[in-house]
C-alpha positions in Angstrom: 0.0 0.0 0.0 2.8 2.4 0.9 4.6 1.6 -2.4 1.3 2.4 -4.3 1.0 5.8 -2.6 4.8 6.4 -3.1 4.6 5.7 -6.9 1.2 7.2 -7.8 0.4 9.5 -4.9 1.5 12.8 -6.4 0.0 12.0 -9.8 -3.4 11.0 -8.3 -3.3 14.2 -6.1 -2.6 16.3 -9.3 -5.5 14.6 -11.1 -7.8 15.3 -8.2 -6.8 19.0 -8.1 -7.2 19.2 -11.9 -10.7 17.7 -11.6 -11.9 20.2 -9.0 -10.1 23.2 -10.7 -11.6 22.2 -14.1 -15.1 22.1 -12.6 -14.7 25.4 -10.9 -13.1 27.2 -13.9 -15.8 25.7 -16.2 -18.6 27.0 -14.0 -17.1 30.5 -13.7 -16.3 30.8 -17.4 -19.7 29.6 -18.5 -21.5 32.0 -16.1 -19.6 35.0 -17.4 -19.9 34.1 -21.1 -23.7 33.3 -20.9 -24.4 36.4 -19.0 -22.5 38.5 -21.5 -24.3 36.9 -24.4 -27.8 37.5 -23.0 -27.5 40.8 -21.1 -30.1 43.4 -21.9 -31.7 41.2 -24.5 -35.2 41.4 -23.0 -37.1 43.7 -20.8 -38.3 41.1 -18.4 -35.5 40.3 -16.0 -37.1 37.2 -14.6 -37.5 35.6 -18.1 -33.9 36.4 -18.9 -32.7 34.9 -15.6 -34.6 31.7 -16.2 -33.2 31.5 -19.7 -29.6 32.2 -18.6 -29.9 29.6 -15.8 -31.3 26.9 -18.1 -28.5 27.4 -20.7 -25.9 27.7 -18.0 -27.0 24.3 -16.5 -26.9 22.6 -19.9 -23.5 23.9 -20.9 -22.1 23.0 -17.4 -23.5 19.5 -17.6 -21.9 18.9 -21.0 -18.6 20.4 -19.7 -18.7 18.2 -16.6 -19.1 15.1 -18.8 -16.1 16.1 -20.8 -14.1 16.7 -17.6 -15.1 13.2 -16.2 -14.0 11.5 -19.4 -10.7 13.3 -19.4 -10.1 12.5 -15.7 -11.0 8.8 -16.3 -8.6 8.6 -19.3 -5.8 10.3 -17.3 -6.3 7.9 -14.4 -6.3 4.9 -16.7 -3.1 6.2 -18.4 -1.5 6.7 -15.0 -2.0 3.0 -14.2 -0.5 1.9 -17.5 -3.6 1.3 -19.5 -3.0 2.2 -23.2 -5.8 4.7 -23.9 -5.1 4.9 -27.7 -7.4 1.9 -28.5 -10.0 3.2 -26.1 -10.0 6.6 -27.9 -10.2 4.9 -31.3 -12.9 2.6 -30.2 -14.9 5.4 -28.7 -14.6 7.3 -31.9 -15.9 4.4 -34.0 -18.7 3.7 -31.5 -19.6 7.5 -31.5 -19.8 7.4 -35.3 -22.0 4.3 -35.3 -24.3 5.8 -32.6 -24.5 9.1 -34.4 -25.9 7.4 -37.5 -28.4 5.5 -35.4 -29.3 8.5 -33.3 -30.0 11.1 -35.9 -33.5 11.9 -34.5 -31.9 12.3 -31.0 -29.3 14.8 -32.5 -32.1 16.6 -34.3 -34.0 16.9 -31.0 -30.9 18.2 -29.2 -30.1 20.8 -31.9 -33.8 21.9 -32.0 -33.9 22.1 -28.2 -30.8 24.3 -28.2 -32.3 26.7 -30.7 -35.5 26.8 -28.7 -33.6 27.9 -25.6 -31.2 30.3 -27.3 -34.0 32.0 -29.4 -36.3 32.2 -26.3 -39.2 30.8 -28.3 -40.9 29.9 -25.1 -40.1 29.4 -21.4 -41.3 27.4 -18.4 -44.7 28.7 -17.4 -45.7 29.9 -20.9 -49.0 28.8 -22.5 -48.2 27.5 -25.9 -49.7 25.4 -28.7 -47.6 22.9 -30.6 -49.6 21.2 -33.4 -52.9 20.2 -31.8 -51.5 20.2 -28.2 -52.0 23.3 -26.1 -50.9 23.8 -22.5 -48.5 25.2 -20.0 -44.8 24.5 -20.5 -43.7 22.6 -17.3 -40.3 21.6 -18.5 -37.9 22.2 -21.4 -34.9 19.9 -22.0 -32.6 19.6 -25.0 -34.5 16.5 -26.0 -38.2 17.4 -25.4 -40.8 20.0 -24.3 -43.3 18.9 -21.7 -46.7 20.5 -21.7 -49.7 20.1 -19.2 -53.1 21.0 -20.6 -56.0 22.4 -18.6 -57.3 18.9 -17.9 -53.9 17.9 -16.4 -52.8 15.7 -19.3 -49.0 15.7 -19.8 -47.6 15.8 -23.3 -44.0 14.9 -24.1 -43.1 16.4 -27.5 -39.7 15.7 -29.0 -38.1 19.1 -30.0 -37.1 17.7 -33.4 -40.7 17.3 -34.5 -41.8 20.9 -33.6 -42.4 22.8 -36.8 -44.2 25.8 -35.4 -45.2 27.1 -32.0 -47.9 29.5 -30.9 -47.0 31.3 -27.7 -49.9 32.9 -25.9 -47.8 34.3 -23.0 -45.1 36.4 -24.6 -45.5 40.1 -25.3 -45.4 41.3 -28.8 -41.9 41.3 -30.3 -40.8 44.8 -31.4 
């Protein structure tokens, strides 16, 4: 046990520091960038804050996944595992999954544009196709509505062609 700590201790400590610093720096940078991108874009401060918070959370979650993967690969490399084949295999699997998950990618991209363009927000009353209700949740993958009868609709963002928003003020 002592030999293990003697050999790998400093490197493991550095990886742990890198992990926490990476998460902290990611959070700080994302908050500053997102706030600069969306400042003074709308009159309603509450709508802007919700929008900024939603986009911040999404970008931070994606960044965290990247940090976790890097830390895992660094740790494997530290213990002598050749990560070259892992990276190559991951790339091939990623390519195969991307062909099979085209609708998922379409949903994610559409969801990102819905959030960035502020087409609607949580609490808005909207109509998508023949479904009308209050937006109770927006994710990159789907929009979730609750109609006045309490029925919940899960609508993939990739199939949304047009939206009627009954809650937003007129756009000037």
